N, C-alpha and C positions, 0 to 999 in steps of 0.2 A: 740185631746184627750191627757190628762195628767194623769199619774199614780197617781198623788196627787189631782185629781179633787174632790171637794166637792160641795154641792148644791150652796154655795155662792161664788165659785171661779170665780173671774172676774179680770184677770191680764191685766194691761195696755199693749197695743200692742207694745209700745215703749220698755217697760221692757222685754216683751217676745222676741222681735227681738234681743235685746242686749244680753240677757242671753243665747239664743239658738246659736247665732253667726254662726260659720261655722260647728257646731257640726254634722248636718245631712250629710254634705259633707263627713265627715270621718266615720260616723256611718255606711254607706253602707259597708265599709270594715269589719265591725263587724257583719254583718247580719247573715252569716253562723254560726259564733261562738255563737251568741245569741240564735239561734235555738238549736244548740248542747247543750248549757248549760241548756236550758229549757227542752229538752228531758231527760237529766239526772236528773234534779231537780224534774220533775213530776213523773218519775219512782220511785224516792226516796219517794215522797209524798204518792204514792199509798202503798209503803211498810210499812209506819207508820200509815196508815188508814185515811189520809187526802183526798184521792181520791179513788173512787170505781174503780174496774177493768174496768167497762164499760166507766167511765169517762176518765180513762187513755188511753184506746184504742182509743177513739174519739179524745182526745187531741194529742196523738202521731201521729195518721194518718194525722191530719190537719197540725201538725208541719212538718212532712216529706213532705207533699205537698208544704208547704211554702219553705222548703229547696230546693226542686226541682225547684221551681220558681226562687230562688236565683241563682242556678247553671245554669239555662237556660237564665239568664239575664232579667227576667221578673219582678223582684222585685223593687219596688220604695217606698220611704217614702212619705206618703201623706203630703201635706202642713199643714194640721191641726194636724198632729202628732208631739209631742214634740221631740221625738227621736226614735231610733231603737226599744227600749224596748216597748214604747207605740204603735208603729206601729204593731209589731208582736202580742201583746196582743189584739189590736183592730181587727186585721185580724182573730185571733182565735175566738173571741167572735162573729164576724159576721158570721163565718162559722159553729160554733158548739153550739152557744148560751151560756147559763149560765156556762157551764163547763169551758169555756175559761177564766172566771173571777177568777177561783180558782188557776190558775198557779202561782200566786204571793204569795201564802200562804208560810210563813216561809222564805221569801226572801225580801230583800230591793233592791231598784235600785242600791244602793251602791255596794253590793256584786255581783249583776248581771252584772254591767259594769266591775267590777274588774275581774270577771272570763272571760268575753268576751275579755278583753284586754290581759289577760295572755294567753288565747288560741290563740289569734291573734299573739302575739309576739312570742310564741313558734313556731307557724307555719311559720312565716316569718324568724325566725332565721334559721330554717331548709332549707328554700329556699335559703337564703344567703349562708349557708354552702355549698349547692350543687353548686351554681354559683362560689363561691371562690375555691372550690375543682377542678372545671373544669379549672380555671385559673392556679391553682397550677400544675395540670397535664401538662398543656401546657408549663409552665415555665420550668419544669423538662425536657420535651421533647426538648425544644429549647436549654436548657443548654447542653444537650448531642449532639445535632445537630451542634451547633456552638462552641464547646469547643476549636477548633483549630483556631478560628477567633480572632486574637489578637486585643486588645483595649488599648489605653493609659489610665492609671489610673491618676486621678487628686486629689491633695489636695490643699486647698485654691484656687481652680480653676486654679492652676498652674500644668504644666505637671510634673508628679511624677514618677511612675514606670509602667512597662507593666502589663496589666491585660488581660482578655479574655472575650468574650461575654458569654462563658460558665459560668464563675464566676458571671457575671452581672445578667444573668437570674436566676442562682442558688441562688444569694443573696436575690432576691425578693421572691423566693419560700420558702426559710428559714424564711423570715420575715412573710410570711403567716402562718407558723406553730405556731408562737407565737400569731398571731392574733386569730387563732383558739382556743388557750388556753382561751383567754378572752371570745370568742364567746360561748365556752362550759360552762364557768362559768355563763354567762348571761342566757343561756338556762336552767340551773338548777334553777336559781332564778325564771324564768318565769314559770317553770314546777311545781308550787305548787298551790294547790287549795284553793282559798279564799271563795268559795261558802259555805253558811251556817253560815257565820259570821254576816249576816244581815247588819245593819247600822254601825257595828263595835262593837256591844255589845251582839251578839248572839241572841238566840231565845228561847222562852219558849216551843216551839214544840220540840219533841224528834228527831231532825234531825239526819240523818245518814250521816255524812260528809265523812266517809270512803267509803261509797257506791258511792257517786258522784265522789269522787277522782278516784275510780276504773273505773267507767263508762266513765269518761272523759280522762282516761289514763294519769292522772297526776302522777309524780314521788312520790310526797308526798303532804302534805297540809300545809297551814299556820295555825298552831295550835291555837295560841292566837287570839281571835276574834278582839281585839283592834289592834293587829299588822297586821292582815289580811287587815284591812282598811289602816293602816299606810304604807303598802307595795305599795299602789298606789303612783305613782310619783317616789318612790325609785326604783321600778322594771324598770320603763321606763328609769330612769337615768343610771342604770347599763347596760341595753341593749344598750343605746346610747354610753356608754363608750367603749363597745366592737365594735360597728359600727365605732366609731371614730378611734380606733386603726387600723382597716382594711382600713378605708379611708386614714389614714396617709401613709400607704404602697402604696396605689394606687396613691396618690398625688405625692409622691417622684418619683415613677416610671414614671409618666406622665411628671414631670419636666425633668427627664433624657432624655426622648424621644424627648421633645421639643428642648433640648440642642443639642442632637446628630443629629437631623434632620437639625439644623441650618447649613448654607453653610460653616461657619467658622470651623465647625467640620466635617460635611458631613459623619458621620459614617454609618447612616442608611437612608433608604428611604421607601416609601410605594407606592403602585399602585395609579394612578391618581384618581380613584374613591373613595379613602379613604382620600384624602386631598381636600382642597378647594383653590380657586383662589382669586385674587385681582380684584376689579372693575376697577383699573387704571393701575396696573403693570402686564403685561402679563406673566412675568417669575415666578410669585409666586406660591409656593405650601405650603399652610399654614397647620400647625398641629392643626386645630381647635378642633378636637376630644380630643386630649390630653390637650389642654388649658381648654376646658370646663370641662373635667374630673377632672383636677387639681382644678379648681374653685369650682366645686360641692363638691369634697371631702374635700376641706378646709372648706367649709361651714358646712359640716356634722360634722367636728371636733369641731364646735362651739356648737353643740346641747347639749352635757352634761352640758356645762356652762349655756346655756339658761334654761334648766330644773332645774338646781341648783338655779338660780335666781328666778324661778317661785315658788319652793316649800321650799326654805331654811328656812324661818321663820314661817312655818305653825306649829301650835300645833297639838297634836294627834286628831284623829277624821276626818271626811270628811269635805272638803271645796270645794266650786265650782271652785276655782282656778285650781283644778286638771283636770277639763274639757279641759283646754288648752294644756295639755300634748299631746293630740292627734294631734293637728294641728302643733305642733313642731316636733314630732317624726315620725309620719306616712309618711309625704312626704320625710323625710330623708331616710327611708327604701326603698322607691321606687327609689329614686335617686341612692342609693348605688347599688341596683340590676342592674340598667341601666348602671352604670359605669363599673361594673364587666363584663357585657355582651359586651360592646363596646371595652373595653381594650383587652378583649380576641380576639375579631375580628381583631383588629389592629395587635396584636402580632402574630396572625396566618399568617399574610401577610407581616411581616417585611422583608426587604431586607437589607443585610449587605455588606458593601463595602470590597473588598479584599485589602490586603497589606496596611492597614492604617499606620502602623508604619514605612513604607519605606520613608515617607516624611521627608525632611531635618529638619523640626522643632522638630522632635522627636529624633534627633541624640544623645541627652544626656540621653534618657530615660533608657539606660542600664548602667548609671554611677555607680549604686550600684553594678551591676555585675562586673564592672571593679575593684571596691573596694574589692569585695569578692574574686576575682581572686588573688589579692595581698595578702589578708589575708590567703588564702589557700597556698600561698608560704612562709608563716611564718612572714609576716610583720604585726605588731600590727594594729588593726583596726583604731585607731585614727590617726596613721601616714599615713596609706593608704588613709583614708578619706581626710586628709590634702593635700596629693600629688595630688589626682584626682581633688580636689576642686581648687587648684592652677592652674592645667593644663587647667581646664575649663575657669577660669577667664582670663588666658593669651591667650586663643584661641588655645592652643597647645594640647588639648585633642583629642585623636583619639581612637575609639573603633570600631572594625569591626562589626558594628551593622547589616550590611547586612548579613554577615556570621552568626551572631547570630540569625537574623530573620529566615534564612533558616533552622536553626537547633533548633528553639524554637517551642515548642508546649505547649498545655495546661498543660500537666503534669509537665513541668518545671517552669510554672508560679504559679500554685497553685492547690491543690487538690479540685476537685468539690464536693467531699463528698456527692454525690447524694444518695447513699444507706443510709447514716445516716440521711439525710434530709427527705427522704421518711419514715424512721422509726419514726422520730419526728412527722411527720404528722399523721402516723398511731396511735401513742399514743394519740395525740390530738383528733382524731376522736372517739376513744374509750370512751372518756369522755362525749360524747353526749348520751351514752346509760344509 
């Protein structure tokens, strides 16, 4: 069944296979949202006299039964149906007869899929928000737990200055607060109702778009009917940009974990069940989880670019190119949720080595402290810097770093600012309302 069927419709099978592509595979994810959109649309149709109360009751009962089938995992798209919209209208017609053919009044497949995608993206953003908030809470907890575990800081991959795992965990927590800012902005873009814009040029029916906006719990609507259609592709790209920012944070964290697990660093470890081995080297404990998370998140960061290349030279109005946004963005959403879940599992089980800075290779890590001590005694900074630098080059530098280690704690390394980071996250979360 095709929504555009006429008596003489006879599409080549090759054309049909090519144009449908992988659409049904991703349309399953839209099934619930398509039904919700139809429930709102038909309620609105009854309010303007295009459906009787009896027809509405019959349609809504059938739609709710289909919705239950979807929730129960019993829903499939028939091989003869072109897409999710065709499938649901076909099921309605089979179950309730002629009334099922009236649900498309005042609606185009264009605004139907647009509302489905916005409902889906809005729902998925909220799921990602919850997963990322769980990771944020863990990072904050780990920052407090390991605030006194010292860690060598690196610049240019060279030993630099002392840091702490408290600061390390907290840095990624704060990074997430800024990712949430973008996620909230994407949520607001997705939270606008395009239903009632038709194929992009409105309808001669007196459609009540404010009513469907309220029924579908959208924050507002896309007012201009042409722009409502133009928002296809743009909405997906904006959401992808937010996901990309979050993925960048996870990718960098994963790279740190791979580095710190390396034997030449040896800062952290994980239980055996969370690492993998080698088929030939019995001593190996590989960070496959973080390597795959890094790769997946790097790939997610390419999604905004891919969507840009897909839609960049399209004029206004609907174009079939937009169908492909689903197969670009939808898998990225699933992968990001999986990465958030697995990284949270890993960091919940992280083991951190004691006394890392006591190793001889870190004997210069407190050289800045030595300079600062001289400055506190009245020596100009540049002169102090030169004296310590010359001592290091001549092998004459000595700083009782062991004594310093024994008396150094997080507070003397850097303020965790946990309260402020929590407040920043609180402000970002409020923007989803």
